[in-house]
C-alpha positions in Angstrom: -0.8 -17.3 3.1 -2.6 -14.0 2.6 -4.1 -11.1 4.6 -6.4 -13.5 6.4 -3.6 -15.8 7.3 -4.9 -19.1 8.6 -1.4 -19.9 9.9 -1.2 -16.6 11.8 -4.4 -17.5 13.6 -3.3 -21.0 14.4 -0.2 -19.7 16.1 -2.0 -16.7 17.7 -0.1 -14.0 15.9 -1.8 -10.8 14.7 0.9 -8.4 13.4 -1.6 -6.3 11.4 -2.1 -2.7 12.6 -4.9 -1.7 10.2 -6.4 -2.6 6.8 -7.3 -0.9 3.5 -9.7 -2.6 1.2 -9.3 -2.9 -2.6 -12.0 -3.5 -5.2 -11.2 -4.0 -8.8 -12.3 -5.4 -12.1 -10.7 -6.3 -15.5 -12.3 -4.8 -18.6 -11.3 -5.2 -22.3 -8.9 -2.5 -23.4 -11.2 -1.4 -26.2 -13.9 -0.5 -23.7 -11.8 2.6 -22.9 -11.3 5.7 -25.0 -8.4 5.0 -27.5 -6.5 7.9 -25.8 -6.5 5.8 -22.6 -5.0 2.6 -24.1 -1.5 3.7 -22.8 -2.5 6.1 -20.1 -2.5 5.4 -16.4 -5.3 7.2 -14.6 -5.2 8.0 -10.9 -7.9 9.8 -8.8 -6.8 10.8 -5.3 -9.8 13.0 -4.5 -12.8 10.7 -4.6 -12.1 8.3 -1.7 -10.7 9.1 1.7 -7.3 7.5 2.5 -7.2 5.9 -0.9 -7.5 6.4 -4.6 -9.1 5.1 -7.9 -7.0 3.8 -10.8 -7.0 2.6 -14.3 -3.9 0.5 -15.3 -4.0 -0.4 -19.0 -2.2 -3.7 -20.0 -1.8 -5.6 -23.2 -5.4 -6.6 -23.9 -7.2 -5.4 -20.8 -7.2 -2.7 -18.1 -7.4 -3.1 -14.4 -9.9 -0.6 -13.0 -10.3 -0.3 -9.2 -10.6 1.7 -6.0 -8.8 1.4 -2.6 -9.9 2.9 0.6 -9.8 2.5 4.4 -11.4 -0.7 5.6 -14.1 1.1 7.6 -15.3 2.7 4.3 -15.4 -0.6 2.4 -19.2 -0.5 1.8 -18.8 2.7 -0.1 -16.3 1.4 -2.6 -18.6 -0.6 -4.8 -20.8 2.4 -5.9 -17.7 4.4 -6.2 -16.1 1.9 -8.5 -19.3 1.8 -10.6 -19.2 5.6 -10.9 -15.5 5.5 -11.7 -16.1 2.9 -14.5 -18.8 5.2 -16.0 -16.4 8.2 -15.9 -13.8 6.1 -17.7 -16.4 5.4 -20.4 -16.8 1.7 -19.6 -20.0 -0.3 -19.2 -20.4 -1.2 -15.6 -23.3 -3.7 -16.1 -21.5 -7.0 -16.6 -18.3 -6.5 -14.7 -16.9 -9.1 -12.3 -15.7 -7.4 -9.1 -12.8 -8.7 -7.0 -12.4 -7.5 -3.5 -9.4 -8.0 -1.1 -8.1 -6.7 2.2 -4.7 -4.8 2.1 -3.0 -5.3 5.5 -0.5 -2.9 7.1 2.0 -3.5 9.9 3.4 -0.3 11.3 4.3 -1.5 14.9 6.9 -3.9 16.1 4.4 -6.7 16.5 5.7 -10.4 16.4 6.2 -12.1 13.1 7.2 -15.6 14.2 6.6 -18.3 16.7 9.2 -21.0 17.2 10.1 -22.0 13.6 7.0 -20.6 11.9 7.4 -17.2 10.1 5.0 -14.8 8.5 5.9 -12.9 5.3 4.1 -10.8 2.7 0.4 -10.0 3.3 0.3 -12.3 6.3 3.0 -10.0 7.9 1.2 -6.8 6.9 3.8 -6.0 4.2 1.9 -3.5 2.1 2.7 0.2 1.9 0.0 2.4 3.2 -0.1 5.0 0.4 -0.4 2.7 -2.7 -1.3 -0.7 -1.2 1.6 -2.2 -3.1 2.9 -5.3 -1.4 4.7 -7.5 -3.9 8.1 -5.7 -3.5 7.9 -6.2 0.3 6.8 -9.8 0.0 9.9 -10.6 -2.1 12.1 -8.6 0.3 10.7 -10.6 3.2 11.3 -13.9 1.5 14.9 -13.0 0.5 15.8 -11.9 4.0 14.1 -14.9 5.7 16.0 -17.2 3.3 19.3 -15.7 4.6 18.3 -16.4 8.2 17.1 -19.9 7.4 20.4 -20.6 5.5 22.3 -19.4 8.6 20.3 -21.7 10.9 21.0 -24.7 8.8 24.6 -23.6 8.5 25.0 -24.1 12.3 23.9 -20.7 13.7 21.1 -21.6 16.1 20.4 -17.9 16.8 19.9 -17.0 13.1 16.1 -17.4 13.0 15.7 -14.9 15.9 17.2 -12.2 13.7 14.4 -12.3 11.1 12.1 -9.9 13.0 14.9 -7.6 13.9 15.9 -7.4 10.2 12.3 -6.7 9.3 12.0 -4.0 11.9 15.3 -2.5 10.8 14.8 -2.7 7.0 11.1 -2.9 6.1 9.2 -1.3 9.0 10.7 2.2 8.6 9.5 2.2 5.0 6.0 1.0 5.9 5.7 3.6 8.7 7.0 6.3 6.4 4.4 5.4 3.7 1.8 5.8 6.5 2.9 9.3 7.3 3.1 10.4 3.6 -0.3 8.9 2.9 -1.8 10.8 5.9 -0.1 14.1 4.9 -1.1 13.7 1.2 -4.7 12.8 1.9 -5.1 15.6 4.4 -3.6 18.2 2.1 -5.0 16.5 -1.1 -6.0 19.6 -3.1 -2.7 21.3 -2.4 -0.7 18.2 -2.9 -2.4 17.5 -6.2 -1.7 21.0 -7.5 1.9 20.6 -6.4 2.3 17.4 -8.4 0.4 18.8 -11.4 2.5 21.9 -11.6 5.9 20.5 -10.7 7.7 17.5 -12.2 10.0 16.8 -9.3 7.4 15.5 -6.7 6.0 13.0 -9.3 9.5 12.0 -10.4 10.4 11.2 -6.8 7.2 9.2 -6.3 8.0 7.2 -9.5 11.5 6.5 -8.2 10.1 5.1 -5.0 7.7 2.9 -7.1 10.7 1.6 -9.1 12.7 0.9 -5.9 15.4 3.6 -6.7 14.4 5.5 -3.5 12.5 4.6 -0.3 9.8 6.2 1.7 12.0 6.2 4.7 14.8 8.1 2.8 12.2 10.7 1.7 10.8 11.0 5.2 14.2 11.8 6.6 14.4 14.7 4.2 10.8 16.0 4.3 9.6 14.9 7.8 5.9 14.6 7.0 5.2 13.5 10.6 6.3 16.9 11.8 4.0 18.6 9.3 1.1 16.5 10.5 1.7 17.3 14.1 1.8 21.0 13.3 -1.5 20.8 11.4 -3.3 18.8 14.1 -2.0 21.0 16.9 -3.1 24.1 15.1 -6.6 22.6 14.6 -6.7 21.7 18.3 -5.9 25.2 19.4 -8.6 26.6 17.0 -11.3 24.5 18.6 
């Protein structure tokens, strides 16, 4: 039931580790430059721990910004400026704001026979804020455990959190590490993506579900890179 889950509050569960905040609007497609009708725009340099976007659709385009929750008050003027940069009129737009929750610890997801899934369970990746894939994954996995329970296995429901911690949590944690590394090294990371097709191709594979953040983390180990960076900074102070 959403990022501000009423149900989670009623059963005293708070699985969310931290939040991003998203702010977006829908504008007519013809409000953009014709070149942009079929072009996705992403800006990773204007907001800390987030990005700006333009996603064109059939007759309209989604234009928005996402940033860390503690910077939420800065997002509206940033979105207005982003609209202007995209050539759109920012005067009459209707803005929609929403929290984007993240669970990156092994916090409880259920109490007795009540279970949290999707946004209520913090199932949004830290880098992009995407949560639909994980919500569907949660629902499918919970359905298996519920079916097992009604099939006679009275221990089946207890396996839901273990399954989430084994399957989903490594991906969410990995997206956190990649997001931190990318944002900290943003100018260099952007140049790498701009000048090399492979990093962008890998990112697209993750978005399609062909690869996972946790698989990529095992190969690239961004958490080790971050530790080296922060330790070097500490020594320099």
